[in-house]
C-alpha positions as CSV (number, residue, x, y, z in Angstrom):
1,M,0.0,-0.1,0.0
2,N,1.3,3.2,-0.9
3,Q,1.4,5.5,2.3
4,R,0.6,8.9,0.3
5,D,-2.6,7.5,-0.7
6,G,-3.1,4.3,0.4
7,K,-4.0,2.7,-3.0
8,A,-2.1,-0.6,-4.0
9,M,0.8,-0.4,-5.7
10,G,3.6,-3.1,-7.5
11,H,6.8,-3.2,-4.9
12,C,9.4,-5.6,-3.9
13,W,11.7,-5.9,-0.9
14,I,14.0,-8.9,0.8
15,E,12.8,-11.6,3.8
16,K,15.2,-13.1,5.3
17,D,14.0,-14.9,8.5
18,N,11.6,-12.2,10.1
19,T,13.4,-9.3,9.1
20,V,12.2,-7.2,5.7
21,Y,15.2,-5.7,3.8
22,D,13.7,-2.7,2.1
23,Y,16.5,-0.6,-0.4
24,S,14.3,0.7,-2.6
25,N,14.0,5.0,-3.1
26,D,17.1,5.5,-1.6
27,K,16.0,3.5,1.9
28,E,18.1,1.3,3.8
29,L,15.2,0.1,5.6
30,V,15.4,-2.6,7.9
31,I,12.7,-3.7,9.9
32,S,11.0,-7.0,11.5
33,K,8.6,-8.6,8.9
34,D,5.7,-8.1,11.1
35,I,5.4,-4.7,11.5
36,Y,6.7,-4.1,7.6
37,Y,2.9,-6.3,6.8
38,K,1.5,-4.3,9.2
39,I,2.4,-1.1,7.8
40,G,2.2,-2.0,4.1
41,Q,-1.1,-4.3,4.8
42,I,0.7,-7.2,3.0
43,P,-1.4,-8.9,1.6
44,F,-3.3,-6.0,0.2
45,D,-7.0,-7.0,-0.4
46,G,-7.4,-8.0,-3.8
47,Y,-4.1,-8.8,-5.2
48,K,-1.7,-11.7,-4.9
49,L,1.5,-11.7,-3.4
50,Y,4.7,-13.0,-5.2
51,K,7.6,-14.4,-3.1
52,Y,10.8,-15.7,-5.2
53,N,13.9,-17.4,-3.6
54,Y,17.5,-16.1,-4.9
55,K,18.1,-18.8,-7.6
56,E,14.2,-17.8,-8.8
57,M,14.9,-14.0,-8.4
58,G,18.0,-14.3,-10.9
59,K,16.2,-16.9,-13.4
60,M,13.2,-14.3,-13.6
61,I,15.8,-11.0,-14.3
62,L,17.4,-13.5,-16.9
63,K,14.8,-14.5,-18.6
64,H,12.6,-10.9,-18.8
65,E,16.0,-8.7,-18.5
66,H,14.7,-6.4,-15.8
67,W,13.9,-6.5,-12.0
68,G,10.0,-7.3,-12.5
69,P,7.1,-7.7,-11.8
70,W,7.4,-10.4,-13.6
71,D,4.3,-12.5,-12.9
72,S,1.7,-9.7,-12.8
73,K,1.0,-6.3,-14.1
74,P,0.8,-4.5,-10.6
75,P,-1.5,-1.6,-9.8
76,R,0.9,1.2,-10.9
C-alpha cells in the first residue's frame, strides 16, 4: 500500500527470517517482517503476493531482462 494515498502498488523487498530489507527509493530500511506487513497492509486485499527465492529471482531477471514485476501487472 502506498503510504501517501492508501492505494495498492507494485513493490519488492528482501526477506530473511523475520526481517525485511527494503532498499527502494534511496532507503535502507531494516525492519521486522510483522511490522512491515502491518504498515503495508500486506497482502493487500484483492492482490496476490508473489515470493521468489534467490535462484528463482535470478532466473526471472535473466529471462525478462528487468527487475520485475514478472508474474502480474502491478496496480501501478
